[in-house]
C-alpha positions as CSV (number, residue, x, y, z in Angstrom):
1,M,-10.2,-35.4,86.3
2,S,-7.0,-34.5,88.1
3,R,-5.4,-31.1,87.7
4,T,-2.3,-32.7,86.3
5,K,-4.2,-34.4,83.5
6,K,-6.1,-31.1,82.7
7,Q,-2.8,-29.3,82.4
8,S,-1.5,-32.1,80.2
9,R,-4.4,-31.9,77.8
10,A,-4.3,-28.1,77.8
11,G,-0.6,-28.4,76.9
12,S,-1.3,-30.9,74.2
13,G,-4.1,-28.7,72.7
14,S,-1.7,-25.8,72.7
15,K,0.9,-27.9,70.9
16,K,-1.5,-28.9,68.0
17,L,-2.4,-25.3,67.4
18,T,1.2,-24.3,67.1
19,R,1.8,-27.0,64.5
20,S,-1.2,-25.8,62.5
21,Q,0.1,-22.3,62.6
22,R,3.5,-23.5,61.4
23,R,1.9,-25.3,58.5
24,A,-0.1,-22.2,57.5
25,Q,3.0,-20.1,57.9
26,Q,5.0,-22.5,55.6
27,R,2.2,-22.4,53.0
28,R,2.2,-18.6,53.0
29,Q,6.0,-18.5,52.7
30,K,5.9,-21.0,49.8
31,Q,3.2,-18.9,48.0
32,M,5.2,-15.8,48.5
33,R,8.3,-17.4,47.1
34,N,6.3,-18.6,44.0
35,M,4.9,-15.1,43.6
36,A,8.4,-13.7,43.8
37,F,9.6,-16.0,41.1
38,I,6.7,-15.1,38.9
39,V,7.3,-11.4,39.4
40,V,11.0,-11.6,38.8
41,G,10.4,-13.7,35.6
42,A,7.9,-11.2,34.3
43,I,10.3,-8.4,34.9
44,I,13.1,-10.2,33.0
45,I,10.8,-10.9,30.1
46,V,9.6,-7.3,29.9
47,A,13.1,-6.0,30.1
48,A,14.2,-8.3,27.3
49,L,11.4,-7.2,25.0
50,I,12.1,-3.6,25.7
51,F,15.8,-4.1,24.9
52,L,15.0,-5.9,21.6
53,D,12.6,-3.2,20.6
54,L,15.1,-0.4,21.3
55,S,18.0,-2.3,19.6
56,Q,16.2,-3.1,16.3
57,T,15.1,-0.8,13.5
58,P,13.0,-1.6,10.4
59,T,16.2,-2.0,8.3
60,D,17.3,-4.8,10.8
61,E,14.2,-6.8,9.8
62,V,14.4,-6.2,6.0
63,E,17.7,-5.4,4.2
64,V,16.9,-2.9,1.4
65,P,19.1,-3.5,-1.7
66,E,20.8,-0.4,-3.2
67,I,18.4,1.3,-5.6
68,I,19.5,2.0,-9.2
69,V,18.2,5.3,-10.4
70,P,18.0,5.3,-14.2
71,T,18.8,8.1,-16.5
72,P,15.6,10.2,-16.8
73,R,13.6,9.7,-20.0
74,E,11.3,12.0,-21.8
75,H,7.6,10.9,-21.5
76,P,5.9,13.1,-24.0
77,M,2.4,14.2,-23.0
78,A,2.4,11.7,-20.1
79,D,-0.9,11.2,-18.4
80,D,-1.1,8.4,-15.8
81,N,-0.2,5.2,-17.6
82,T,-0.3,6.8,-21.1
83,M,2.0,8.8,-23.3
84,G,1.4,10.8,-26.4
85,D,-1.6,12.5,-28.1
86,P,-4.9,10.8,-27.2
87,N,-6.1,11.8,-30.7
88,A,-3.1,10.1,-32.5
89,L,-3.9,8.0,-35.5
90,V,-2.2,5.0,-34.0
91,V,-2.8,3.5,-30.5
92,I,-0.3,1.0,-29.0
93,E,-1.6,-0.9,-26.0
94,E,1.1,-2.9,-24.2
95,F,0.2,-5.7,-21.7
96,S,3.3,-6.3,-19.7
97,D,4.7,-7.8,-16.5
98,F,7.3,-6.2,-14.3
99,Q,8.9,-9.6,-13.7
100,C,9.2,-10.5,-17.4
101,S,12.8,-10.2,-18.7
102,H,11.5,-9.8,-22.3
103,C,9.4,-6.8,-21.1
104,R,12.5,-5.3,-19.5
105,D,14.4,-5.8,-22.7
106,F,11.6,-4.0,-24.6
107,F,11.8,-1.1,-22.1
108,R,15.6,-0.9,-22.6
109,E,15.8,-1.3,-26.4
110,T,12.7,-0.6,-28.3
111,E,10.5,1.7,-26.2
112,P,12.9,4.6,-26.4
113,L,13.0,4.4,-30.2
114,I,9.1,4.4,-30.4
115,I,9.0,7.3,-28.0
116,N,11.5,9.4,-30.0
117,E,10.1,8.7,-33.5
118,Y,6.4,8.3,-33.0
119,I,5.1,9.3,-29.5
120,A,7.0,12.6,-29.3
121,T,5.8,13.5,-32.8
122,G,2.2,13.0,-31.9
123,Q,1.7,10.0,-34.2
124,V,1.3,7.3,-31.5
125,Y,-0.7,7.2,-28.3
126,F,0.9,4.6,-26.0
127,I,-0.9,2.8,-23.1
128,Y,0.9,0.5,-20.6
129,R,-1.2,-2.1,-18.7
130,S,-0.4,-5.1,-16.5
131,R,-1.2,-8.7,-17.5
132,G,-1.4,-9.5,-13.8
133,D,0.7,-11.6,-11.5
134,S,2.6,-14.6,-12.7
135,P,2.2,-17.6,-10.5
136,G,4.1,-17.0,-7.3
137,G,5.1,-13.6,-8.5
138,D,4.7,-10.1,-7.1
139,S,4.6,-8.0,-10.3
140,G,1.0,-7.1,-9.5
141,R,2.2,-5.3,-6.4
142,A,4.8,-3.5,-8.6
143,M,2.0,-2.4,-10.9
144,E,0.0,-1.1,-8.0
145,A,3.1,0.9,-7.0
146,A,3.2,2.4,-10.5
147,Y,-0.5,3.4,-10.3
148,C,0.2,4.9,-6.8
149,A,3.0,6.9,-8.3
150,G,0.6,8.1,-11.0
151,D,-1.4,9.9,-8.2
152,E,1.7,12.2,-8.1
153,N,2.1,12.3,-11.9
154,K,5.0,10.0,-11.8
155,F,3.7,6.7,-13.3
156,W,6.4,6.5,-16.0
157,E,9.2,7.5,-13.6
158,M,8.1,4.6,-11.3
159,H,7.7,2.3,-14.4
160,D,11.3,3.1,-15.4
161,I,12.9,2.7,-12.0
162,I,11.1,-0.7,-11.4
163,Y,12.6,-2.0,-14.7
164,A,16.0,-0.5,-13.8
165,N,15.8,-2.5,-10.6
166,F,14.4,-5.6,-12.3
167,S,13.6,-8.5,-10.1
168,A,12.4,-11.9,-11.3
169,G,12.1,-13.2,-7.7
170,D,15.5,-12.5,-6.2
171,S,16.2,-11.3,-2.7
172,G,14.1,-8.3,-1.9
173,G,11.9,-8.7,-4.9
174,Y,9.2,-6.1,-5.2
175,S,8.5,-5.9,-1.5
176,T,6.8,-2.9,-0.1
177,V,10.0,-1.8,1.5
178,R,11.9,-2.0,-1.8
179,L,9.1,-0.3,-3.8
180,T,9.0,2.5,-1.2
181,A,12.7,3.0,-1.6
182,M,12.2,3.4,-5.3
183,G,9.4,5.8,-4.8
184,E,11.5,7.9,-2.5
185,A,14.3,7.9,-5.1
186,I,12.1,9.5,-7.7
187,G,10.8,12.1,-5.3
188,L,7.4,10.7,-4.2
189,D,5.8,11.7,-0.9
190,V,6.7,8.6,1.0
191,N,3.9,8.6,3.5
192,T,1.3,9.1,0.8
193,F,2.8,6.4,-1.3
194,E,3.1,3.9,1.5
195,D,-0.6,4.5,2.5
196,C,-1.6,3.9,-1.1
197,L,0.2,0.5,-1.1
198,K,-1.0,-0.4,2.3
199,D,-4.6,0.3,1.4
200,K,-4.3,-1.6,-1.8
201,K,-5.9,1.3,-3.6
202,Y,-5.2,0.0,-7.1
203,R,-5.6,-3.8,-6.5
204,D,-8.9,-3.7,-8.4
205,R,-7.4,-1.8,-11.3
206,V,-4.6,-4.3,-11.7
207,A,-7.3,-7.1,-11.7
208,E,-9.2,-5.1,-14.4
209,D,-6.0,-5.0,-16.5
210,Q,-5.7,-8.8,-16.1
211,S,-9.3,-9.4,-17.1
212,A,-8.8,-7.1,-20.2
213,A,-5.7,-9.1,-21.2
214,Q,-7.6,-12.4,-20.9
215,E,-10.5,-11.1,-23.0
216,K,-8.1,-10.1,-25.7
217,G,-6.4,-13.5,-25.7
218,V,-3.1,-12.4,-24.3
219,Q,-1.1,-15.4,-23.2
220,G,2.5,-14.1,-23.0
221,T,4.3,-10.9,-22.2
222,P,5.0,-8.4,-23.6
223,S,2.0,-8.3,-25.9
224,F,1.0,-5.3,-28.0
225,F,-2.1,-4.2,-29.9
226,I,-1.2,-1.6,-32.6
227,N,-4.7,-0.5,-33.5
228,D,-6.2,-3.8,-34.6
229,E,-2.9,-5.6,-35.2
230,F,-1.5,-8.0,-32.6
231,V,2.2,-8.3,-31.9
232,E,3.5,-10.8,-29.4
233,G,6.8,-10.7,-27.7
234,N,9.7,-8.4,-27.7
235,A,9.8,-8.0,-31.5
236,P,12.6,-6.0,-33.2
237,Y,12.0,-2.3,-33.6
238,D,11.6,-2.7,-37.4
239,T,8.6,-4.9,-36.8
240,F,6.9,-2.1,-34.8
241,R,7.8,0.4,-37.4
242,T,6.3,-1.7,-40.1
243,F,3.0,-2.0,-38.3
244,I,3.0,1.7,-37.3
245,E,3.7,2.9,-40.8
246,A,1.0,0.6,-42.2
247,A,-1.5,2.1,-39.7
248,L,-0.4,5.6,-40.7
249,S,-0.2,5.1,-44.5
250,P,-4.0,5.2,-45.3
251,Q,-4.1,8.6,-43.8
252,G,-1.1,9.8,-45.7
253,D,-2.5,8.9,-49.2
């Protein structure tokens, strides 16, 4: 083989190697560009998430309606979900629902009269229980909140403020945020109260109330048992007085 041809082949081999190197270099450059795009994109996403986290607060997510604080009531001899003398001759057991307008009306109109005339005087022992959730409702959660408040001896204060801020499913309802705002308004320890709700501490107790209502044949709210007598609905005060006096009269003869 002539020297010229050898040099030509050597030159040709050298040229192929250079092209291969260029291709490899181009691939590396393309990979680096892709990696750069990925890194920059990730940085942008992380920065956006950090900005959103810093710019939002819990109240941005859920708007808490203004809480109405009712005029404080007397709750004679209050003990958890009961009022009055446990040894009273007459026991009134109410099965109610925090999303029932008739229950709210009883709270506003008739309950204060019974408290003043019969509970405060030791003649009636009053028990408040839940009938359970209505379909699609969240009154059960409100009842859990009342039981949680009972841990701090404020069952009746929570009962009162829930009815004062009555919700039949409007915006806010009885969400945890709204119930917590009510608890704070009556002076509960917010952290303890929130933990109680979060842990569903009284979910089983509300279920027991519902079972008891079913066993007694309760179909509507409010429903009352005055000793052995059944009173359904938000009856006038005179109706309650008639049943209470009838229950008391044998002892007064």
